[in-house]
C-alpha positions as CSV (number, residue, x, y, z in Angstrom):
1,M,42.8,-28.7,14.7
2,I,40.1,-28.0,12.4
3,L,38.0,-30.5,13.6
4,L,37.9,-29.5,17.0
5,I,37.6,-25.7,15.8
6,K,34.8,-26.7,13.7
7,K,33.4,-28.8,17.0
8,W,33.9,-26.2,19.1
9,H,31.6,-23.5,17.1
10,I,28.9,-25.8,16.4
11,M,28.8,-26.6,20.3
12,L,28.7,-22.8,21.0
13,L,25.7,-22.4,18.4
14,L,23.5,-25.3,19.7
15,T,23.8,-23.6,23.1
16,F,23.1,-19.9,22.1
17,S,20.1,-21.5,20.0
18,T,18.9,-23.1,23.1
19,L,19.1,-20.3,24.9
20,I,17.7,-17.6,22.5
21,A,14.9,-20.4,21.4
22,Q,13.8,-19.7,25.3
23,D,12.4,-16.2,24.0
24,I,11.4,-16.9,20.9
25,N,7.6,-17.4,19.6
26,G,6.5,-17.9,16.4
27,K,3.5,-18.1,14.1
28,V,2.7,-18.7,10.8
29,F,-0.5,-18.1,8.3
30,F,-0.9,-20.2,5.3
31,D,-4.3,-21.2,2.7
32,Y,-5.8,-22.6,-0.2
33,T,-7.9,-20.9,-2.1
34,N,-10.5,-21.4,-5.7
35,S,-12.1,-18.0,-7.2
36,D,-14.3,-17.8,-10.0
37,D,-12.4,-14.9,-10.8
38,S,-9.8,-15.9,-13.8
39,A,-7.6,-13.2,-13.1
40,Q,-6.7,-14.9,-9.3
41,V,-4.3,-17.7,-9.4
42,D,-5.4,-21.0,-7.3
43,G,-3.2,-23.0,-5.1
44,F,-1.5,-23.2,-1.6
45,A,0.3,-19.6,-0.6
46,L,2.2,-18.6,2.5
47,K,0.9,-15.3,3.7
48,R,2.9,-14.8,6.9
49,V,5.7,-16.2,9.1
50,Y,6.1,-14.1,12.4
51,L,9.2,-14.9,14.6
52,T,9.3,-13.0,17.5
53,F,12.4,-12.7,20.0
54,S,11.7,-10.9,23.2
55,K,13.5,-10.7,26.4
56,S,12.7,-8.7,29.7
57,I,16.1,-7.0,30.3
58,S,14.5,-5.7,34.2
59,E,11.5,-5.1,35.8
60,E,11.3,-1.5,33.8
61,L,12.7,-2.2,30.6
62,S,12.0,-4.7,27.7
63,V,12.8,-5.3,24.1
64,S,11.1,-7.0,21.2
65,I,12.2,-8.0,17.5
66,Q,10.0,-9.5,15.2
67,T,10.3,-10.9,11.6
68,D,7.7,-11.8,9.1
69,V,8.1,-12.9,5.1
70,D,7.1,-10.7,2.2
71,T,4.8,-12.6,0.5
72,N,5.2,-10.5,-3.2
73,S,8.7,-11.1,-3.7
74,S,10.0,-14.2,-5.4
75,P,11.7,-15.6,-3.3
76,Q,10.3,-14.7,-0.7
77,N,12.3,-12.2,1.9
78,I,12.3,-11.9,5.9
79,Y,12.0,-8.4,6.8
80,L,12.3,-6.8,10.0
81,K,8.4,-5.6,11.4
82,N,9.4,-4.3,15.2
83,A,12.3,-3.7,17.1
84,K,11.8,-2.0,19.8
85,V,12.0,-1.3,23.3
86,D,9.6,-0.8,26.1
87,W,10.5,1.2,29.0
88,K,8.1,1.2,32.0
89,T,7.9,4.7,33.7
90,L,5.6,5.3,37.3
91,N,3.4,7.6,34.5
92,G,3.2,5.0,31.6
93,K,5.1,3.1,28.9
94,V,7.3,4.7,26.4
95,V,8.0,2.6,23.4
96,I,11.1,3.4,20.8
97,G,11.8,1.8,18.0
98,L,10.1,0.0,14.9
99,Q,6.7,-0.7,16.9
100,G,3.2,-1.6,16.0
101,M,0.6,1.4,15.4
102,N,-2.3,2.3,17.8
103,M,-4.9,2.5,14.9
104,F,-6.6,-0.8,14.4
105,K,-4.2,-3.0,17.4
106,V,-7.4,-3.5,19.8
107,Q,-10.2,-3.9,16.9
108,E,-7.8,-6.7,15.3
109,T,-8.1,-7.8,19.0
110,N,-11.7,-7.6,19.0
111,W,-11.8,-9.7,15.5
112,G,-9.3,-12.2,16.5
113,K,-9.0,-13.9,13.2
114,R,-5.8,-12.4,11.8
115,Y,-4.8,-15.7,10.0
116,L,-8.1,-15.4,8.2
117,D,-8.4,-11.7,7.4
118,K,-7.0,-8.5,8.1
119,T,-9.2,-5.5,9.7
120,I,-10.8,-3.3,7.0
121,M,-8.4,-0.7,8.1
122,D,-5.4,-3.0,7.5
123,R,-7.1,-4.0,4.5
124,F,-7.6,-0.8,2.4
125,K,-4.1,0.7,4.4
126,Y,-5.9,3.8,6.4
127,S,-2.8,2.9,8.7
128,S,0.9,0.6,8.6
129,A,0.9,-1.9,10.9
130,A,4.0,-0.7,12.3
131,D,6.6,2.3,11.7
132,M,9.6,3.7,13.4
133,G,9.1,6.3,15.8
134,I,8.3,6.7,19.8
135,G,4.8,5.7,21.5
136,Y,3.1,6.8,25.0
137,Y,0.6,4.5,26.6
138,Q,-1.0,5.4,29.7
139,S,-3.9,2.8,31.3
140,K,-5.8,3.9,34.6
141,D,-8.9,1.7,35.9
142,K,-10.6,1.1,32.4
143,F,-9.5,3.7,30.7
144,H,-6.6,3.6,28.1
145,G,-4.7,6.0,25.7
146,S,-1.9,6.4,23.7
147,I,-0.1,8.9,21.2
148,L,2.6,8.1,18.6
149,V,5.1,10.0,16.8
150,T,5.9,8.5,13.7
151,N,7.7,8.9,10.4
152,G,4.6,8.1,8.5
153,A,6.1,5.5,5.6
154,G,5.4,2.4,7.2
155,Y,7.9,-0.7,8.4
156,K,8.8,-1.3,4.7
157,K,10.0,1.9,3.8
158,S,12.7,4.6,4.8
159,E,11.7,8.1,5.5
160,T,11.1,10.0,2.4
161,D,10.5,13.3,3.6
162,S,10.4,15.3,6.9
163,H,6.8,15.2,7.9
164,K,5.7,13.3,10.9
165,K,2.4,11.5,11.1
166,L,0.6,11.8,14.7
167,S,-1.6,9.1,15.8
168,L,-3.7,9.2,18.9
169,Q,-6.1,6.3,20.4
170,L,-8.6,6.4,23.6
171,I,-10.3,3.6,25.2
172,Y,-12.7,2.6,27.7
173,G,-12.9,-0.9,28.8
174,N,-11.3,-4.2,28.1
175,T,-8.7,-4.2,25.6
176,N,-8.2,-8.2,25.1
177,L,-11.6,-10.0,25.0
178,T,-10.0,-12.9,23.8
179,K,-9.1,-13.5,26.8
180,S,-11.9,-12.4,29.0
181,D,-15.7,-11.3,28.7
182,G,-16.1,-7.5,29.0
183,F,-16.7,-4.7,26.4
184,N,-15.2,-2.1,24.8
185,I,-15.4,1.2,23.4
186,G,-12.9,3.6,21.4
187,A,-11.9,6.3,19.0
188,V,-8.8,6.5,16.7
189,F,-7.3,9.6,15.1
190,S,-4.2,9.9,13.0
191,H,-2.8,13.3,11.3
192,E,0.0,13.2,8.5
193,P,1.3,16.0,6.1
194,Y,2.8,14.9,3.2
195,D,4.6,16.4,-0.2
196,R,3.4,15.5,-4.0
197,D,5.7,16.4,-6.4
198,G,5.9,15.4,-9.9
199,E,3.5,14.5,-12.5
200,V,0.0,15.0,-11.2
201,T,-2.5,12.7,-12.8
202,I,-6.7,12.6,-12.3
203,P,-7.9,12.7,-9.8
204,E,-4.9,14.5,-7.9
205,E,-4.5,18.0,-6.9
206,P,-1.1,19.7,-8.5
207,A,1.8,19.0,-6.9
208,G,2.2,20.8,-3.4
209,E,2.1,19.9,0.5
210,Y,-1.0,18.0,1.8
211,T,-2.3,15.9,4.3
212,K,-4.3,12.9,5.5
213,K,-6.1,12.9,8.4
214,V,-8.2,9.1,9.6
215,F,-10.8,9.5,12.2
216,G,-12.2,5.7,13.3
217,V,-14.7,4.1,15.9
218,F,-15.1,1.0,17.1
219,G,-16.5,-1.2,19.5
220,G,-16.3,-5.2,21.3
221,Y,-18.1,-7.1,23.3
222,A,-17.5,-10.9,24.7
223,K,-19.9,-12.6,27.2
224,D,-19.3,-16.7,27.3
225,K,-19.5,-18.6,23.7
226,L,-19.8,-15.0,22.1
227,R,-17.6,-12.1,20.7
228,L,-18.6,-9.5,18.4
229,G,-16.9,-6.0,17.4
230,A,-18.0,-3.2,14.9
231,E,-15.9,-0.9,14.0
232,W,-16.3,2.7,11.2
233,N,-13.5,4.3,9.9
234,Q,-13.0,7.5,7.4
235,L,-10.1,8.8,5.4
236,K,-9.9,12.4,4.2
237,D,-7.2,13.4,2.0
238,S,-6.7,16.9,0.9
239,G,-4.6,15.6,-2.2
240,L,-7.3,14.4,-4.0
241,L,-10.0,16.6,-6.0
242,G,-13.3,16.5,-5.1
243,G,-12.6,13.9,-2.3
244,N,-11.6,10.2,-1.6
245,Y,-12.0,7.1,-3.1
246,N,-13.3,4.8,-0.9
247,D,-13.1,6.8,2.1
248,S,-16.0,5.4,4.7
249,L,-15.3,1.9,5.6
250,T,-17.8,-0.3,7.9
251,S,-16.8,-3.8,9.8
252,L,-18.8,-6.3,11.3
253,Y,-17.7,-9.5,12.9
254,L,-18.5,-12.1,14.8
255,N,-17.3,-15.2,17.0
256,Y,-19.4,-17.8,18.2
257,S,-17.6,-21.5,20.0
258,I,-20.2,-24.3,18.9
259,K,-18.3,-26.8,20.5
260,A,-14.7,-26.3,22.6
261,K,-12.7,-26.5,19.2
262,Q,-15.2,-25.5,16.6
263,T,-16.1,-21.8,16.1
264,L,-18.4,-20.0,13.8
265,V,-16.6,-17.2,12.2
266,A,-18.5,-14.5,10.3
267,K,-17.1,-11.0,8.7
268,Y,-19.0,-8.1,6.6
269,D,-17.5,-5.4,5.4
270,M,-19.0,-2.1,3.5
271,V,-16.9,0.3,1.9
272,S,-18.3,3.6,0.5
273,G,-16.8,6.6,-1.8
274,N,-16.3,6.6,-5.5
275,A,-17.0,2.6,-5.6
276,D,-19.2,1.0,-3.2
277,T,-18.3,-2.2,-2.6
278,N,-19.1,-5.1,-0.1
279,Y,-17.4,-8.0,1.1
280,A,-18.6,-11.2,3.4
281,L,-16.7,-13.8,5.3
282,I,-18.3,-16.9,6.6
283,A,-15.9,-20.2,8.3
284,M,-15.7,-22.5,10.6
285,E,-12.6,-22.6,12.7
286,F,-11.5,-26.3,14.2
287,A,-8.6,-26.6,16.4
288,P,-7.8,-30.2,15.9
289,T,-4.8,-30.1,18.8
290,N,-2.9,-27.5,20.6
291,G,-1.0,-24.7,18.4
292,L,-3.2,-25.5,15.0
293,M,-6.3,-24.1,13.6
294,V,-7.9,-24.9,10.6
295,S,-10.7,-23.0,8.6
296,P,-12.6,-23.9,5.8
297,N,-14.5,-20.4,4.4
298,I,-16.4,-18.8,1.5
299,R,-15.8,-15.3,0.5
300,S,-18.0,-13.1,-1.6
301,N,-16.2,-9.7,-2.5
302,D,-18.0,-7.4,-5.3
303,G,-19.7,-10.2,-7.3
304,T,-16.3,-13.0,-7.0
305,T,-16.9,-15.6,-4.9
306,T,-13.7,-17.4,-3.4
307,F,-13.3,-20.8,-1.4
308,G,-10.5,-21.4,0.8
309,I,-8.9,-23.0,3.7
310,N,-7.0,-21.0,6.1
311,F,-4.6,-22.8,8.7
312,Q,-2.5,-21.2,11.1
313,F,0.1,-22.9,13.8
314,Q,2.2,-21.6,16.6
315,F,4.9,-22.4,18.8
């Protein structure tokens, strides 16, 4: 009897898994690095493991749940990055729940090589990639706009105060240059009040209520084998004495398809503020088979040179 029950449970599990698998896709990033910086450990590392479940409930309603891996924990933990519902109305789309932010989503698509590197706004944490809240999206012809009201704590933390973050995005043009030729220009803005309590150290202002404001402009262009992108972002934090550290970020990037399965990739980031730094990436991307990307690369970051090979596979 026990054996029969176990077989029945296994059959149910296999059936359920088969049905669910039809709505799941995955993407994995990992790399090997070798640096002349003695503080950096050389070797293989897992960077991202996205598992995304999505399902349309009706023509108006769809749900999506996405997990990722915490590469800084040992053993590495899985956490939720998205858990949202998309509701299409006659007057636009409403997104409710843990969702992707609108601050650098199009810039990341213009860049198109997330497995190689983050966008500069993401690298310097001018905005979280996802947050808990509600968003509204509207498109008409080539004009696109969105407004989000979120906790501001990001997707890895619970809300810590009563303040909320407001994020705005305005775009004209093609929002996905990886799929078709065209161009886009756009601007983003966010406003987030926050409280500081307890001890205060230089360069911070005394305890109290302050605000963080981010403003950014960007653009992208794609034609035949070439895709170009550029962005400029500025952070103003009233809680820092005498301005901000690394408050102005500029990034330029290029993708050029040499052959059907070979692409030259280049990226150059410039940071201005308390500490001026420059960062450069040059890579050659190969697509040896469907679903797999392999990219040998070299990076220069403020005098440090790193050689690496980045991989992406998806299903």
